N, C-alpha and C positions, 0 to 999 in steps of 0.2 A: 455340834458340826464343822469338821475343821475349814479355816478359813479355803477358796480355790473348792473345791466339790460340787459338784452340781447336786439337784435336789430327781430323788428318784423317782422316773412315771411313772403317775397312776397306773394300775392297773386296770386293765378297763374292763364293769363286768358285762357278764353274759346276752345279758336283754340290750349295750349299750352296743354287740362285737355286730348281736345280730343287726340291727338299728346298724350300725354304720354298713354292712354288710347290704342288707337292702339299701342302700340307696347309690349304692358308687356296684354294683354286678347284679343285680332286682333286676332291673332292664334289660340289659342285655340280654340276663338269659331270656329275659320274656321274646326276645325281638326275632332270637339263635334259632326257631325253629323255619324262618322266611328264609334265610341265610343260607342257610343247609340247605332247602328244600331247593333251593335257586341257584345253589355251587352244584349237586346234586345234579339236578333234572333239567337247567337249563346254561350252565354256565358251561359248564362241565362237556355234551352234545359238541358249543358251539371252534368248543377247542380243538375236541378231538377229529373235529369233523374235516375244519385247517389241515390237523394234521391228517390225518387222515387221506388227504383232498391232492397228499405228493407220495401218496405212496400209493402200490397196486394191492388190492388184500380181496381173495374169495372169503368170503364171512364161510362159506362152507365149510374151506378148510382150515382154521381160530386164524386164533391168534397170533400169530406165529408165522402163519406164510406172508409177513407180510415185508413187503419187499418199496424202498426206498430207492423212487421214481424219479424224483423231479420237479420238470415245467410238463413232466407227457402229456398228466394226466388232462391237461389246459390247451397244451395241442393240438390232444385226439380230441376233447370240443370241437374250437373254433374250426381243424380242418373238416368237420362228418354232418356231410351237408345234411343231418335227417335232426340237428339241433340243431341252423343258424332255418329251417323249415321247422320247426318248433317255436321257434321266437316268431317267427312273423306272424305262424298259428297265434301265439297267445297272443302278439301288438296286435291281428288284426280283432279275437276275438275281445280285446281289450275294451280297443279305440269304438270297435258297433257295441260296445256293452252302457260303455261306460261314458259317454257322451248322449247316448241319451236320458239314461238317471239322470243326472243335473238336469239337463230339459225340461224334463218335467215335474221333477222334488222341487226346482223352484216354482215357477205358477200357480207351483200343486199348494205350498207351503203357504204361499202372501195369501192363494185365495183362499185358504183355513183362516188364517191371523188373519185378518181386516173381515169377511163374512160370514165366518158359519164358528164363530165364541162360542155360543151357548152350548155347541157338543162340536168342541174339535177338542176334546178329549178323548172319544166314543170315535171321530173320524179319526183318529192320530192312531189310534189302539186298534180298526180294520185294516189303517194303512202299514204299519208298525208287524202286525199278527205271522207278517207272508216269510217276515228276516224273521223269525225264533219256529218255526215251522224245520221237521226230517231237512234237508236238502235234497236224501236220498225221495220222499218221496212226493216232494215239490219234482224232483226231475223227475221222475216213473211217472207227473201224471202227466206234465208236456211231452215225456215218450207217446205217452197216445194222442194224445190232439195231434203229433204229429204224425200222426201214424200212418199209413198207403194206405191199403182197404179200406177200414171202417175212425178214420181219425175226423176228429170232431172237424176240423178245420178245411180239410177233402169234401166231407160232404157239408161248414157252412160254406168251397168256392159252387158245389154242385145245385145247391136251391139260388142262390143267384146267377149262374148261370144259364138259366130257367124262364129267369126273367124277358119279359119281351122286346123293353128296351134300352138294359146293360147286360142284359148276357153276354154282348162279342164281345162286353172288353176279358173272362175272363174265358182263362183258357179250357180246353176240346177236353185235356185226360185230365184223368188227379196227379199229383202229382207227387214228387219219393220227397218229402222233405229231408227222410233223413243218410237217404244215402244220392242225392245227388251237390257233386257243388258247391251248387251256387248255395246252394237253402243250409248247408251242414254249418257251417258258422255261425250263420244269423239267428236258427235255431236252438243253439246256447246259446249265446247274447243273451235274447232275446229270455231264455229260463233268466240269467241275472240279473239282465233288467226287471224282469219283476219282485228277485228278492230282495233287493237293490236298494228299491221307490223311494221304500217305509224307510228305508235306517235314513235317505237322506234328506225325506221329508221332515221328519223327528229334528234332525243335525240344523237344519236350514230356518223348521220356528223354533230354536232356545234360542238362534240368534234373532229374529225377527223377534221376540217377546226385547230384546236386550235395547234393541232401536227407542228411542223415545215416542209417542203418540202423538208429542205438540208438533212432529214437524209433520206428521199427515196433515192436522188440522188447521197449520199456515198453512198449507198446500195447497188442503182443497175450498181455506179464506180465497184465497189466491188465484182460485178459478185452476187450480191447475188439474187434468185426469189420471184417472183411474193407471192408464198407463204410464202418463207425468211422472206421475207417482213417485211405482214401478221400477221404471227406467234414472228414474235425479236421483231420490234417498233407497230404499230399497238396496237393489242392485253396490251403490259406492257404498257403506255401510256392512254388505251383508261378503264383505271384502276377505275378512278374518276368519269367518265360516266356510264360507269358501275355499279354505288356502286344507283349514281341514280336512273338510270334505271331500277333494279334488285329491290330499293326500291320500287317504283314506282306501277312495275306489281306483287310487293308481299301485299302490299296495297287494290292496285282493283279485286285482282283476291279473295280475302281472306273477299272482297262485294262483289261476283254480284249477282244479281237483275235480271234485267230485260234480261237478256239473254234465265236464265236455266228460268225465268217463261213463258217467253213468247212461247220458246222453248216448253217444257214439261209441263207447264197450273202450277196454285196454285196449282196441287193438290203434283205435287214435279212429274211427271212420270210413268212409272212400278215400285212399289216398293217404290216408294221415290228414286232415282234414282236421280233427279237427284233438290235433294231439296237441295238447300244452308240452311248456318246458319242464312244469312240476311230472306232468304224466312220464316224460321221456326219462327223465328222473326216477322216475316208479319204475322203469320199465327197464335201465340202467342197471337197480338195486333185485326189484327180484325177479328179474329174466333169464338175465343178460349176467348176471352177481359179480357185479365190478363195484362193488361200493364207491372206492376208489374217485372212479368216472363221474359217480353218481356226484356226489362230496365237491370236484372241482365242479363238475357243476353246476351243484344247490352256491356260488361262490360266485360265478360269477352271472349268478342271475343277482346277486346279492347289489353285486356291482351296479348293473346293470340298471335293480330300483334303485340303488343311488342314485347314482344321475341323475334321473329323469328323478327327484324331489328335493331336487339340486335344483332345475331344472320348477319345477313346480312350485323350489321358494324365492327363486326371484324373482317370477311371473307374481305370485300372490302373496309372497314376501311381507313381512314388516316393512323390510325396509321401499318396499315402494304402496305400502300404506301411506308409510308416517310422508312419500315423497320426500328421501333424501336420497335418490337414485336417480 
């Protein structure tokens, strides 16, 4: 071999090249289906809806009829009284259903954790059952309960009305729960509460199981009552789970569609009192054939949810938990 010349690079065998390919490229090939599906069914709809929110497009006319309109879709939504009414309805139903969920779920989870340890799995499964039940079936059952003429609730009130001592406390006439402005939104909220209480019970139970039992035993030795243990031990240490649970409730309740749609119909009930923002978005796209306006509405709702989630993070987030704020 002459001086200054390098030795030829040895040629790798087929088996060595295959092993090299497996180490360097095979992992990316195996995980690529997830990213491909996410890009097609997750990322593309988000980007396209943002693009669509600045255009006027009637889906029946095809993609060629798109017309750039700038911020007009956003301003049209912000000056639409029905859009603001749908936001108010969404906020009211979200509060009427969200607050009771946690006021019921936290003490219930504490009672199950402290007093029903032997049957904790069974009781938790029973409370969680409504969450995995079909929302259509749940809503239909509640429509039957709130029925004006033959509903279970009116039958119960009629029976209570006939009692001698407390009968005067109940209304003399049957209540049209789904046809009355005062009762329609609470009726929808009751469906949401019944469905999601079990979900929050499971979340809070997971948080309670992470709290050391030594704290409760020490508190019992010091003479603390069950209420004092709940107030001074459970609630402070449960705040990280409360942050997660309230965030999920906030996002879910501001996107309500199935429950009010089935309870009140696509019209939104009497006076549009059960018309949520997502229902109005669906109506705008499906009945008014204005995809750009519906897309802009979805992004306005996204901004609202993002802002409220930020506020919730400031209240229950890690900064407040650590005492740094």
